[in-house]
mmCIF file of the N, C-alpha and C atoms, coordinates in Angstrom:
data_MODEL
# 
_entry.id   MODEL 
# 
loop_
_atom_site.group_PDB 
_atom_site.id 
_atom_site.type_symbol 
_atom_site.label_atom_id 
_atom_site.label_alt_id 
_atom_site.label_comp_id 
_atom_site.label_asym_id 
_atom_site.label_entity_id 
_atom_site.label_seq_id 
_atom_site.pdbx_PDB_ins_code 
_atom_site.Cartn_x 
_atom_site.Cartn_y 
_atom_site.Cartn_z 
_atom_site.occupancy 
_atom_site.B_iso_or_equiv 
_atom_site.pdbx_formal_charge 
_atom_site.auth_seq_id 
_atom_site.auth_comp_id 
_atom_site.auth_asym_id 
_atom_site.auth_atom_id 
_atom_site.pdbx_PDB_model_num 
ATOM 1   N N  . MET A 1 1  ? -26.376 -29.937 -75.807 1.00 0.00 ? 1  MET A N  1 
ATOM 2   C CA . MET A 1 1  ? -26.733 -28.675 -75.175 1.00 0.00 ? 1  MET A CA 1 
ATOM 3   C C  . MET A 1 1  ? -27.618 -28.936 -73.960 1.00 0.00 ? 1  MET A C  1 
ATOM 4   N N  . SER A 1 2  ? -27.304 -28.283 -72.870 1.00 0.00 ? 2  SER A N  1 
ATOM 5   C CA . SER A 1 2  ? -27.997 -28.555 -71.616 1.00 0.00 ? 2  SER A CA 1 
ATOM 6   C C  . SER A 1 2  ? -29.384 -27.944 -71.560 1.00 0.00 ? 2  SER A C  1 
ATOM 7   N N  . GLY A 1 3  ? -29.585 -26.790 -72.173 1.00 0.00 ? 3  GLY A N  1 
ATOM 8   C CA . GLY A 1 3  ? -30.883 -26.162 -72.155 1.00 0.00 ? 3  GLY A CA 1 
ATOM 9   C C  . GLY A 1 3  ? -31.121 -25.274 -70.959 1.00 0.00 ? 3  GLY A C  1 
ATOM 10  N N  . ILE A 1 4  ? -30.191 -25.207 -70.023 1.00 0.00 ? 4  ILE A N  1 
ATOM 11  C CA . ILE A 1 4  ? -30.402 -24.354 -68.846 1.00 0.00 ? 4  ILE A CA 1 
ATOM 12  C C  . ILE A 1 4  ? -29.414 -23.198 -68.806 1.00 0.00 ? 4  ILE A C  1 
ATOM 13  N N  . ASN A 1 5  ? -28.987 -22.747 -69.964 1.00 0.00 ? 5  ASN A N  1 
ATOM 14  C CA . ASN A 1 5  ? -28.129 -21.566 -70.037 1.00 0.00 ? 5  ASN A CA 1 
ATOM 15  C C  . ASN A 1 5  ? -28.973 -20.310 -69.972 1.00 0.00 ? 5  ASN A C  1 
ATOM 16  N N  . ASN A 1 6  ? -28.498 -19.314 -69.256 1.00 0.00 ? 6  ASN A N  1 
ATOM 17  C CA . ASN A 1 6  ? -29.105 -17.987 -69.205 1.00 0.00 ? 6  ASN A CA 1 
ATOM 18  C C  . ASN A 1 6  ? -30.574 -17.972 -68.796 1.00 0.00 ? 6  ASN A C  1 
ATOM 19  N N  . LEU A 1 7  ? -30.942 -18.755 -67.817 1.00 0.00 ? 7  LEU A N  1 
ATOM 20  C CA . LEU A 1 7  ? -32.316 -18.750 -67.323 1.00 0.00 ? 7  LEU A CA 1 
ATOM 21  C C  . LEU A 1 7  ? -32.448 -17.708 -66.225 1.00 0.00 ? 7  LEU A C  1 
ATOM 22  N N  . LYS A 1 8  ? -33.535 -16.973 -66.249 1.00 0.00 ? 8  LYS A N  1 
ATOM 23  C CA . LYS A 1 8  ? -33.782 -15.921 -65.271 1.00 0.00 ? 8  LYS A CA 1 
ATOM 24  C C  . LYS A 1 8  ? -34.312 -16.508 -63.967 1.00 0.00 ? 8  LYS A C  1 
ATOM 25  N N  . ALA A 1 9  ? -33.893 -15.925 -62.864 1.00 0.00 ? 9  ALA A N  1 
ATOM 26  C CA . ALA A 1 9  ? -34.269 -16.424 -61.535 1.00 0.00 ? 9  ALA A CA 1 
ATOM 27  C C  . ALA A 1 9  ? -35.769 -16.323 -61.292 1.00 0.00 ? 9  ALA A C  1 
ATOM 28  N N  . GLU A 1 10 ? -36.373 -15.211 -61.685 1.00 0.00 ? 10 GLU A N  1 
ATOM 29  C CA . GLU A 1 10 ? -37.801 -15.011 -61.436 1.00 0.00 ? 10 GLU A CA 1 
ATOM 30  C C  . GLU A 1 10 ? -38.643 -16.089 -62.119 1.00 0.00 ? 10 GLU A C  1 
ATOM 31  N N  . LYS A 1 11 ? -38.301 -16.400 -63.371 1.00 0.00 ? 11 LYS A N  1 
ATOM 32  C CA . LYS A 1 11 ? -39.044 -17.432 -64.102 1.00 0.00 ? 11 LYS A CA 1 
ATOM 33  C C  . LYS A 1 11 ? -38.747 -18.812 -63.531 1.00 0.00 ? 11 LYS A C  1 
ATOM 34  N N  . GLY A 1 12 ? -37.532 -19.022 -63.044 1.00 0.00 ? 12 GLY A N  1 
ATOM 35  C CA . GLY A 1 12 ? -37.176 -20.295 -62.425 1.00 0.00 ? 12 GLY A CA 1 
ATOM 36  C C  . GLY A 1 12 ? -37.967 -20.534 -61.149 1.00 0.00 ? 12 GLY A C  1 
ATOM 37  N N  . ILE A 1 13 ? -38.141 -19.489 -60.354 1.00 0.00 ? 13 ILE A N  1 
ATOM 38  C CA . ILE A 1 13 ? -38.926 -19.593 -59.122 1.00 0.00 ? 13 ILE A CA 1 
ATOM 39  C C  . ILE A 1 13 ? -40.368 -19.942 -59.465 1.00 0.00 ? 13 ILE A C  1 
ATOM 40  N N  . LYS A 1 14 ? -40.915 -19.311 -60.494 1.00 0.00 ? 14 LYS A N  1 
ATOM 41  C CA . LYS A 1 14 ? -42.285 -19.623 -60.912 1.00 0.00 ? 14 LYS A CA 1 
ATOM 42  C C  . LYS A 1 14 ? -42.400 -21.067 -61.393 1.00 0.00 ? 14 LYS A C  1 
ATOM 43  N N  . ALA A 1 15 ? -41.361 -21.571 -62.048 1.00 0.00 ? 15 ALA A N  1 
ATOM 44  C CA . ALA A 1 15 ? -41.377 -22.959 -62.494 1.00 0.00 ? 15 ALA A CA 1 
ATOM 45  C C  . ALA A 1 15 ? -41.407 -23.906 -61.292 1.00 0.00 ? 15 ALA A C  1 
ATOM 46  N N  . PHE A 1 16 ? -40.624 -23.611 -60.265 1.00 0.00 ? 16 PHE A N  1 
ATOM 47  C CA . PHE A 1 16 ? -40.652 -24.435 -59.051 1.00 0.00 ? 16 PHE A CA 1 
ATOM 48  C C  . PHE A 1 16 ? -42.017 -24.333 -58.373 1.00 0.00 ? 16 PHE A C  1 
ATOM 49  N N  . GLN A 1 17 ? -42.620 -23.160 -58.380 1.00 0.00 ? 17 GLN A N  1 
ATOM 50  C CA . GLN A 1 17 ? -43.943 -22.993 -57.776 1.00 0.00 ? 17 GLN A CA 1 
ATOM 51  C C  . GLN A 1 17 ? -44.993 -23.814 -58.520 1.00 0.00 ? 17 GLN A C  1 
ATOM 52  N N  . ARG A 1 18 ? -44.863 -23.913 -59.825 1.00 0.00 ? 18 ARG A N  1 
ATOM 53  C CA . ARG A 1 18 ? -45.802 -24.735 -60.603 1.00 0.00 ? 18 ARG A CA 1 
ATOM 54  C C  . ARG A 1 18 ? -45.718 -26.204 -60.227 1.00 0.00 ? 18 ARG A C  1 
ATOM 55  N N  . SER A 1 19 ? -44.564 -26.628 -59.724 1.00 0.00 ? 19 SER A N  1 
ATOM 56  C CA . SER A 1 19 ? -44.407 -28.032 -59.328 1.00 0.00 ? 19 SER A CA 1 
ATOM 57  C C  . SER A 1 19 ? -44.715 -28.251 -57.850 1.00 0.00 ? 19 SER A C  1 
ATOM 58  N N  . GLY A 1 20 ? -45.272 -27.247 -57.180 1.00 0.00 ? 20 GLY A N  1 
ATOM 59  C CA . GLY A 1 20 ? -45.721 -27.430 -55.806 1.00 0.00 ? 20 GLY A CA 1 
ATOM 60  C C  . GLY A 1 20 ? -44.871 -26.774 -54.736 1.00 0.00 ? 20 GLY A C  1 
ATOM 61  N N  . TRP A 1 21 ? -43.784 -26.119 -55.095 1.00 0.00 ? 21 TRP A N  1 
ATOM 62  C CA . TRP A 1 21 ? -42.931 -25.440 -54.123 1.00 0.00 ? 21 TRP A CA 1 
ATOM 63  C C  . TRP A 1 21 ? -43.542 -24.085 -53.794 1.00 0.00 ? 21 TRP A C  1 
ATOM 64  N N  . THR A 1 22 ? -43.395 -23.643 -52.550 1.00 0.00 ? 22 THR A N  1 
ATOM 65  C CA . THR A 1 22 ? -43.908 -22.340 -52.137 1.00 0.00 ? 22 THR A CA 1 
ATOM 66  C C  . THR A 1 22 ? -42.771 -21.483 -51.601 1.00 0.00 ? 22 THR A C  1 
ATOM 67  N N  . VAL A 1 23 ? -42.886 -20.195 -51.829 1.00 0.00 ? 23 VAL A N  1 
ATOM 68  C CA . VAL A 1 23 ? -41.887 -19.254 -51.328 1.00 0.00 ? 23 VAL A CA 1 
ATOM 69  C C  . VAL A 1 23 ? -42.116 -19.092 -49.832 1.00 0.00 ? 23 VAL A C  1 
ATOM 70  N N  . GLU A 1 24 ? -41.124 -19.431 -49.058 1.00 0.00 ? 24 GLU A N  1 
ATOM 71  C CA . GLU A 1 24 ? -41.207 -19.305 -47.601 1.00 0.00 ? 24 GLU A CA 1 
ATOM 72  C C  . GLU A 1 24 ? -40.761 -17.927 -47.142 1.00 0.00 ? 24 GLU A C  1 
ATOM 73  N N  . ARG A 1 25 ? -39.647 -17.460 -47.702 1.00 0.00 ? 25 ARG A N  1 
ATOM 74  C CA . ARG A 1 25 ? -39.127 -16.166 -47.296 1.00 0.00 ? 25 ARG A CA 1 
ATOM 75  C C  . ARG A 1 25 ? -38.091 -15.702 -48.303 1.00 0.00 ? 25 ARG A C  1 
ATOM 76  N N  . GLN A 1 26 ? -37.722 -14.442 -48.173 1.00 0.00 ? 26 GLN A N  1 
ATOM 77  C CA . GLN A 1 26 ? -36.619 -13.904 -48.947 1.00 0.00 ? 26 GLN A CA 1 
ATOM 78  C C  . GLN A 1 26 ? -35.693 -13.200 -47.975 1.00 0.00 ? 26 GLN A C  1 
ATOM 79  N N  . LYS A 1 27 ? -34.448 -13.609 -47.982 1.00 0.00 ? 27 LYS A N  1 
ATOM 80  C CA . LYS A 1 27 ? -33.454 -12.990 -47.118 1.00 0.00 ? 27 LYS A CA 1 
ATOM 81  C C  . LYS A 1 27 ? -32.387 -12.396 -48.016 1.00 0.00 ? 27 LYS A C  1 
ATOM 82  N N  . GLY A 1 28 ? -32.356 -11.087 -48.063 1.00 0.00 ? 28 GLY A N  1 
ATOM 83  C CA . GLY A 1 28 ? -31.429 -10.430 -48.977 1.00 0.00 ? 28 GLY A CA 1 
ATOM 84  C C  . GLY A 1 28 ? -31.832 -10.704 -50.412 1.00 0.00 ? 28 GLY A C  1 
ATOM 85  N N  . SER A 1 29 ? -30.910 -11.229 -51.189 1.00 0.00 ? 29 SER A N  1 
ATOM 86  C CA . SER A 1 29 ? -31.197 -11.493 -52.591 1.00 0.00 ? 29 SER A CA 1 
ATOM 87  C C  . SER A 1 29 ? -31.562 -12.952 -52.847 1.00 0.00 ? 29 SER A C  1 
ATOM 88  N N  . HIS A 1 30 ? -31.719 -13.757 -51.804 1.00 0.00 ? 30 HIS A N  1 
ATOM 89  C CA . HIS A 1 30 ? -32.022 -15.172 -51.975 1.00 0.00 ? 30 HIS A CA 1 
ATOM 90  C C  . HIS A 1 30 ? -33.467 -15.485 -51.579 1.00 0.00 ? 30 HIS A C  1 
ATOM 91  N N  . VAL A 1 31 ? -34.161 -16.173 -52.485 1.00 0.00 ? 31 VAL A N  1 
ATOM 92  C CA . VAL A 1 31 ? -35.526 -16.613 -52.227 1.00 0.00 ? 31 VAL A CA 1 
ATOM 93  C C  . VAL A 1 31 ? -35.461 -18.067 -51.782 1.00 0.00 ? 31 VAL A C  1 
ATOM 94  N N  . HIS A 1 32 ? -36.121 -18.387 -50.674 1.00 0.00 ? 32 HIS A N  1 
ATOM 95  C CA . HIS A 1 32 ? -36.131 -19.742 -50.124 1.00 0.00 ? 32 HIS A CA 1 
ATOM 96  C C  . HIS A 1 32 ? -37.488 -20.376 -50.379 1.00 0.00 ? 32 HIS A C  1 
ATOM 97  N N  . LEU A 1 33 ? -37.462 -21.575 -50.979 1.00 0.00 ? 33 LEU A N  1 
ATOM 98  C CA . LEU A 1 33 ? -38.686 -22.296 -51.289 1.00 0.00 ? 33 LEU A CA 1 
ATOM 99  C C  . LEU A 1 33 ? -38.720 -23.607 -50.530 1.00 0.00 ? 33 LEU A C  1 
ATOM 100 N N  . SER A 1 34 ? -39.915 -24.036 -50.147 1.00 0.00 ? 34 SER A N  1 
ATOM 101 C CA . SER A 1 34 ? -40.069 -25.322 -49.478 1.00 0.00 ? 34 SER A CA 1 
ATOM 102 C C  . SER A 1 34 ? -41.280 -26.032 -50.062 1.00 0.00 ? 34 SER A C  1 
ATOM 103 N N  . LYS A 1 35 ? -41.344 -27.327 -49.793 1.00 0.00 ? 35 LYS A N  1 
ATOM 104 C CA . LYS A 1 35 ? -42.446 -28.137 -50.289 1.00 0.00 ? 35 LYS A CA 1 
ATOM 105 C C  . LYS A 1 35 ? -42.814 -29.147 -49.220 1.00 0.00 ? 35 LYS A C  1 
ATOM 106 N N  . GLU A 1 36 ? -44.093 -29.279 -48.969 1.00 0.00 ? 36 GLU A N  1 
ATOM 107 C CA . GLU A 1 36 ? -44.556 -30.242 -47.977 1.00 0.00 ? 36 GLU A CA 1 
ATOM 108 C C  . GLU A 1 36 ? -44.182 -31.646 -48.434 1.00 0.00 ? 36 GLU A C  1 
ATOM 109 N N  . GLY A 1 37 ? -43.617 -32.429 -47.531 1.00 0.00 ? 37 GLY A N  1 
ATOM 110 C CA . GLY A 1 37 ? -43.208 -33.783 -47.855 1.00 0.00 ? 37 GLY A CA 1 
ATOM 111 C C  . GLY A 1 37 ? -41.784 -33.873 -48.369 1.00 0.00 ? 37 GLY A C  1 
ATOM 112 N N  . ASN A 1 38 ? -41.106 -32.730 -48.536 1.00 0.00 ? 38 ASN A N  1 
ATOM 113 C CA . ASN A 1 38 ? -39.719 -32.710 -48.985 1.00 0.00 ? 38 ASN A CA 1 
ATOM 114 C C  . ASN A 1 38 ? -38.918 -31.933 -47.951 1.00 0.00 ? 38 ASN A C  1 
ATOM 115 N N  . ALA A 1 39 ? -37.882 -32.564 -47.413 1.00 0.00 ? 39 ALA A N  1 
ATOM 116 C CA . ALA A 1 39 ? -37.096 -31.945 -46.348 1.00 0.00 ? 39 ALA A CA 1 
ATOM 117 C C  . ALA A 1 39 ? -36.135 -30.875 -46.857 1.00 0.00 ? 39 ALA A C  1 
ATOM 118 N N  . ASN A 1 40 ? -35.937 -30.785 -48.163 1.00 0.00 ? 40 ASN A N  1 
ATOM 119 C CA . ASN A 1 40 ? -34.992 -29.827 -48.727 1.00 0.00 ? 40 ASN A CA 1 
ATOM 120 C C  . ASN A 1 40 ? -35.583 -28.419 -48.791 1.00 0.00 ? 40 ASN A C  1 
ATOM 121 N N  . ILE A 1 41 ? -34.694 -27.444 -48.714 1.00 0.00 ? 41 ILE A N  1 
ATOM 122 C CA . ILE A 1 41 ? -35.040 -26.046 -48.917 1.00 0.00 ? 41 ILE A CA 1 
ATOM 123 C C  . ILE A 1 41 ? -34.258 -25.582 -50.140 1.00 0.00 ? 41 ILE A C  1 
ATOM 124 N N  . LEU A 1 42 ? -34.961 -25.008 -51.105 1.00 0.00 ? 42 LEU A N  1 
ATOM 125 C CA . LEU A 1 42 ? -34.297 -24.473 -52.290 1.00 0.00 ? 42 LEU A CA 1 
ATOM 126 C C  . LEU A 1 42 ? -33.983 -23.009 -52.061 1.00 0.00 ? 42 LEU A C  1 
ATOM 127 N N  . SER A 1 43 ? -32.792 -22.593 -52.431 1.00 0.00 ? 43 SER A N  1 
ATOM 128 C CA . SER A 1 43 ? -32.375 -21.208 -52.284 1.00 0.00 ? 43 SER A CA 1 
ATOM 129 C C  . SER A 1 43 ? -31.916 -20.702 -53.644 1.00 0.00 ? 43 SER A C  1 
ATOM 130 N N  . ILE A 1 44 ? -32.664 -19.737 -54.174 1.00 0.00 ? 44 ILE A N  1 
ATOM 131 C CA . ILE A 1 44 ? -32.385 -19.204 -55.501 1.00 0.00 ? 44 ILE A CA 1 
ATOM 132 C C  . ILE A 1 44 ? -31.965 -17.736 -55.370 1.00 0.00 ? 44 ILE A C  1 
ATOM 133 N N  . PRO A 1 45 ? -30.772 -17.387 -55.865 1.00 0.00 ? 45 PRO A N  1 
ATOM 134 C CA . PRO A 1 45 ? -30.356 -15.987 -55.825 1.00 0.00 ? 45 PRO A CA 1 
ATOM 135 C C  . PRO A 1 45 ? -31.052 -15.191 -56.929 1.00 0.00 ? 45 PRO A C  1 
ATOM 136 N N  . VAL A 1 46 ? -31.567 -14.018 -56.563 1.00 0.00 ? 46 VAL A N  1 
ATOM 137 C CA . VAL A 1 46 ? -32.253 -13.164 -57.529 1.00 0.00 ? 46 VAL A CA 1 
ATOM 138 C C  . VAL A 1 46 ? -31.463 -11.872 -57.657 1.00 0.00 ? 46 VAL A C  1 
ATOM 139 N N  . HIS A 1 47 ? -30.777 -11.729 -58.784 1.00 0.00 ? 47 HIS A N  1 
ATOM 140 C CA . HIS A 1 47 ? -30.014 -10.524 -59.084 1.00 0.00 ? 47 HIS A CA 1 
ATOM 141 C C  . HIS A 1 47 ? -30.522 -9.985  -60.413 1.00 0.00 ? 47 HIS A C  1 
ATOM 142 N N  . LYS A 1 48 ? -31.029 -8.790  -60.416 1.00 0.00 ? 48 LYS A N  1 
ATOM 143 C CA . LYS A 1 48 ? -31.618 -8.192  -61.618 1.00 0.00 ? 48 LYS A CA 1 
ATOM 144 C C  . LYS A 1 48 ? -30.614 -8.198  -62.774 1.00 0.00 ? 48 LYS A C  1 
ATOM 145 N N  . GLY A 1 49 ? -31.065 -8.688  -63.908 1.00 0.00 ? 49 GLY A N  1 
ATOM 146 C CA . GLY A 1 49 ? -30.244 -8.684  -65.115 1.00 0.00 ? 49 GLY A CA 1 
ATOM 147 C C  . GLY A 1 49 ? -29.236 -9.810  -65.204 1.00 0.00 ? 49 GLY A C  1 
ATOM 148 N N  . LYS A 1 50 ? -29.176 -10.669 -64.196 1.00 0.00 ? 50 LYS A N  1 
ATOM 149 C CA . LYS A 1 50 ? -28.209 -11.772 -64.220 1.00 0.00 ? 50 LYS A CA 1 
ATOM 150 C C  . LYS A 1 50 ? -28.943 -13.105 -64.223 1.00 0.00 ? 50 LYS A C  1 
ATOM 151 N N  . ALA A 1 51 ? -28.383 -14.046 -64.944 1.00 0.00 ? 51 ALA A N  1 
ATOM 152 C CA . ALA A 1 51 ? -28.952 -15.390 -65.013 1.00 0.00 ? 51 ALA A CA 1 
ATOM 153 C C  . ALA A 1 51 ? -28.427 -16.230 -63.848 1.00 0.00 ? 51 ALA A C  1 
ATOM 154 N N  . VAL A 1 52 ? -29.173 -17.282 -63.513 1.00 0.00 ? 52 VAL A N  1 
ATOM 155 C CA . VAL A 1 52 ? -28.739 -18.215 -62.474 1.00 0.00 ? 52 VAL A CA 1 
ATOM 156 C C  . VAL A 1 52 ? -27.675 -19.114 -63.086 1.00 0.00 ? 52 VAL A C  1 
ATOM 157 N N  . LYS A 1 53 ? -26.598 -19.338 -62.369 1.00 0.00 ? 53 LYS A N  1 
ATOM 158 C CA . LYS A 1 53 ? -25.506 -20.183 -62.873 1.00 0.00 ? 53 LYS A CA 1 
ATOM 159 C C  . LYS A 1 53 ? -25.989 -21.619 -63.062 1.00 0.00 ? 53 LYS A C  1 
ATOM 160 N N  . GLN A 1 54 ? -25.444 -22.273 -64.077 1.00 0.00 ? 54 GLN A N  1 
ATOM 161 C CA . GLN A 1 54 ? -25.867 -23.631 -64.438 1.00 0.00 ? 54 GLN A CA 1 
ATOM 162 C C  . GLN A 1 54 ? -25.715 -24.632 -63.308 1.00 0.00 ? 54 GLN A C  1 
ATOM 163 N N  . GLY A 1 55 ? -24.566 -24.629 -62.654 1.00 0.00 ? 55 GLY A N  1 
ATOM 164 C CA . GLY A 1 55 ? -24.306 -25.603 -61.599 1.00 0.00 ? 55 GLY A CA 1 
ATOM 165 C C  . GLY A 1 55 ? -25.271 -25.468 -60.439 1.00 0.00 ? 55 GLY A C  1 
ATOM 166 N N  . LEU A 1 56 ? -25.536 -24.233 -60.045 1.00 0.00 ? 56 LEU A N  1 
ATOM 167 C CA . LEU A 1 56 ? -26.474 -23.982 -58.951 1.00 0.00 ? 56 LEU A CA 1 
ATOM 168 C C  . LEU A 1 56 ? -27.871 -24.437 -59.344 1.00 0.00 ? 56 LEU A C  1 
ATOM 169 N N  . LEU A 1 57 ? -28.280 -24.106 -60.555 1.00 0.00 ? 57 LEU A N  1 
ATOM 170 C CA . LEU A 1 57 ? -29.616 -24.481 -61.005 1.00 0.00 ? 57 LEU A CA 1 
ATOM 171 C C  . LEU A 1 57 ? -29.763 -25.993 -61.081 1.00 0.00 ? 57 LEU A C  1 
ATOM 172 N N  . ARG A 1 58 ? -28.750 -26.670 -61.582 1.00 0.00 ? 58 ARG A N  1 
ATOM 173 C CA . ARG A 1 58 ? -28.788 -28.146 -61.641 1.00 0.00 ? 58 ARG A CA 1 
ATOM 174 C C  . ARG A 1 58 ? -28.915 -28.754 -60.247 1.00 0.00 ? 58 ARG A C  1 
ATOM 175 N N  . SER A 1 59 ? -28.189 -28.205 -59.280 1.00 0.00 ? 59 SER A N  1 
ATOM 176 C CA . SER A 1 59 ? -28.253 -28.762 -57.923 1.00 0.00 ? 59 SER A CA 1 
ATOM 177 C C  . SER A 1 59 ? -29.628 -28.520 -57.301 1.00 0.00 ? 59 SER A C  1 
ATOM 178 N N  . GLN A 1 60 ? -30.229 -27.349 -57.558 1.00 0.00 ? 60 GLN A N  1 
ATOM 179 C CA . GLN A 1 60 ? -31.551 -27.056 -57.011 1.00 0.00 ? 60 GLN A CA 1 
ATOM 180 C C  . GLN A 1 60 ? -32.618 -27.931 -57.665 1.00 0.00 ? 60 GLN A C  1 
ATOM 181 N N  . ILE A 1 61 ? -32.470 -28.201 -58.955 1.00 0.00 ? 61 ILE A N  1 
ATOM 182 C CA . ILE A 1 61 ? -33.404 -29.088 -59.657 1.00 0.00 ? 61 ILE A CA 1 
ATOM 183 C C  . ILE A 1 61 ? -33.309 -30.493 -59.078 1.00 0.00 ? 61 ILE A C  1 
ATOM 184 N N  . ALA A 1 62 ? -32.084 -30.957 -58.811 1.00 0.00 ? 62 ALA A N  1 
ATOM 185 C CA . ALA A 1 62 ? -31.894 -32.292 -58.233 1.00 0.00 ? 62 ALA A CA 1 
ATOM 186 C C  . ALA A 1 62 ? -32.470 -32.354 -56.816 1.00 0.00 ? 62 ALA A C  1 
ATOM 187 N N  . LYS A 1 63 ? -32.260 -31.300 -56.018 1.00 0.00 ? 63 LYS A N  1 
ATOM 188 C CA . LYS A 1 63 ? -32.826 -31.263 -54.661 1.00 0.00 ? 63 LYS A CA 1 
ATOM 189 C C  . LYS A 1 63 ? -34.342 -31.300 -54.699 1.00 0.00 ? 63 LYS A C  1 
ATOM 190 N N  . ALA A 1 64 ? -34.913 -30.733 -55.762 1.00 0.00 ? 64 ALA A N  1 
ATOM 191 C CA . ALA A 1 64 ? -36.370 -30.708 -55.908 1.00 0.00 ? 64 ALA A CA 1 
ATOM 192 C C  . ALA A 1 64 ? -36.913 -32.052 -56.382 1.00 0.00 ? 64 ALA A C  1 
ATOM 193 N N  . GLY A 1 65 ? -36.014 -32.980 -56.745 1.00 0.00 ? 65 GLY A N  1 
ATOM 194 C CA . GLY A 1 65 ? -36.445 -34.299 -57.200 1.00 0.00 ? 65 GLY A CA 1 
ATOM 195 C C  . GLY A 1 65 ? -36.963 -34.292 -58.628 1.00 0.00 ? 65 GLY A C  1 
ATOM 196 N N  . MET A 1 66 ? -36.458 -33.369 -59.429 1.00 0.00 ? 66 MET A N  1 
ATOM 197 C CA . MET A 1 66 ? -36.893 -33.241 -60.812 1.00 0.00 ? 66 MET A CA 1 
ATOM 198 C C  . MET A 1 66 ? -35.725 -33.492 -61.761 1.00 0.00 ? 66 MET A C  1 
ATOM 199 N N  . THR A 1 67 ? -36.059 -33.707 -63.017 1.00 0.00 ? 67 THR A N  1 
ATOM 200 C CA . THR A 1 67 ? -35.029 -33.763 -64.049 1.00 0.00 ? 67 THR A CA 1 
ATOM 201 C C  . THR A 1 67 ? -34.983 -32.398 -64.736 1.00 0.00 ? 67 THR A C  1 
ATOM 202 N N  . VAL A 1 68 ? -33.923 -32.152 -65.469 1.00 0.00 ? 68 VAL A N  1 
ATOM 203 C CA . VAL A 1 68 ? -33.790 -30.886 -66.185 1.00 0.00 ? 68 VAL A CA 1 
ATOM 204 C C  . VAL A 1 68 ? -34.927 -30.733 -67.192 1.00 0.00 ? 68 VAL A C  1 
ATOM 205 N N  . GLU A 1 69 ? -35.288 -31.822 -67.853 1.00 0.00 ? 69 GLU A N  1 
ATOM 206 C CA . GLU A 1 69 ? -36.377 -31.779 -68.843 1.00 0.00 ? 69 GLU A CA 1 
ATOM 207 C C  . GLU A 1 69 ? -37.708 -31.401 -68.190 1.00 0.00 ? 69 GLU A C  1 
ATOM 208 N N  . GLU A 1 70 ? -37.995 -31.980 -67.021 1.00 0.00 ? 70 GLU A N  1 
ATOM 209 C CA . GLU A 1 70 ? -39.230 -31.656 -66.315 1.00 0.00 ? 70 GLU A CA 1 
ATOM 210 C C  . GLU A 1 70 ? -39.241 -30.169 -65.925 1.00 0.00 ? 70 GLU A C  1 
ATOM 211 N N  . PHE A 1 71 ? -38.108 -29.695 -65.450 1.00 0.00 ? 71 PHE A N  1 
ATOM 212 C CA . PHE A 1 71 ? -37.996 -28.289 -65.058 1.00 0.00 ? 71 PHE A CA 1 
ATOM 213 C C  . PHE A 1 71 ? -38.221 -27.370 -66.252 1.00 0.00 ? 71 PHE A C  1 
ATOM 214 N N  . LEU A 1 72 ? -37.602 -27.692 -67.381 1.00 0.00 ? 72 LEU A N  1 
ATOM 215 C CA . LEU A 1 72 ? -37.722 -26.842 -68.569 1.00 0.00 ? 72 LEU A CA 1 
ATOM 216 C C  . LEU A 1 72 ? -39.161 -26.780 -69.085 1.00 0.00 ? 72 LEU A C  1 
ATOM 217 N N  . LYS A 1 73 ? -39.912 -27.866 -68.947 1.00 0.00 ? 73 LYS A N  1 
ATOM 218 C CA . LYS A 1 73 ? -41.313 -27.846 -69.353 1.00 0.00 ? 73 LYS A CA 1 
ATOM 219 C C  . LYS A 1 73 ? -42.104 -26.866 -68.485 1.00 0.00 ? 73 LYS A C  1 
ATOM 220 N N  . LEU A 1 74 ? -41.782 -26.812 -67.208 1.00 0.00 ? 74 LEU A N  1 
ATOM 221 C CA . LEU A 1 74 ? -42.451 -25.886 -66.300 1.00 0.00 ? 74 LEU A CA 1 
ATOM 222 C C  . LEU A 1 74 ? -41.956 -24.451 -66.467 1.00 0.00 ? 74 LEU A C  1 
ATOM 223 N N  . TYR A 1 75 ? -40.716 -24.298 -66.892 1.00 0.00 ? 75 TYR A N  1 
ATOM 224 C CA . TYR A 1 75 ? -40.108 -22.985 -67.064 1.00 0.00 ? 75 TYR A CA 1 
ATOM 225 C C  . TYR A 1 75 ? -40.748 -22.221 -68.221 1.00 0.00 ? 75 TYR A C  1 
ATOM 226 N N  . LEU A 1 76 ? -41.072 -22.936 -69.281 1.00 0.00 ? 76 LEU A N  1 
ATOM 227 C CA . LEU A 1 76 ? -41.625 -22.284 -70.472 1.00 0.00 ? 76 LEU A CA 1 
ATOM 228 C C  . LEU A 1 76 ? -43.065 -22.056 -70.267 1.00 0.00 ? 76 LEU A C  1 
# 
């Protein structure tokens, strides 16, 4: 089991913020996060009542330089 099924976008954004990412802007339904020293920009779609898709979340976790386990510790 992957452990990243049905995760809410709002809590996921807070988990990234706990690891040092900051919200730069929100354009439409997508929140953009950046981190000093990391050239990547994370883009998380926020749709009320819908979970973030697994593939997208995995790619954003990898761009952030984290493992799924590290992310889940911050998510809870």
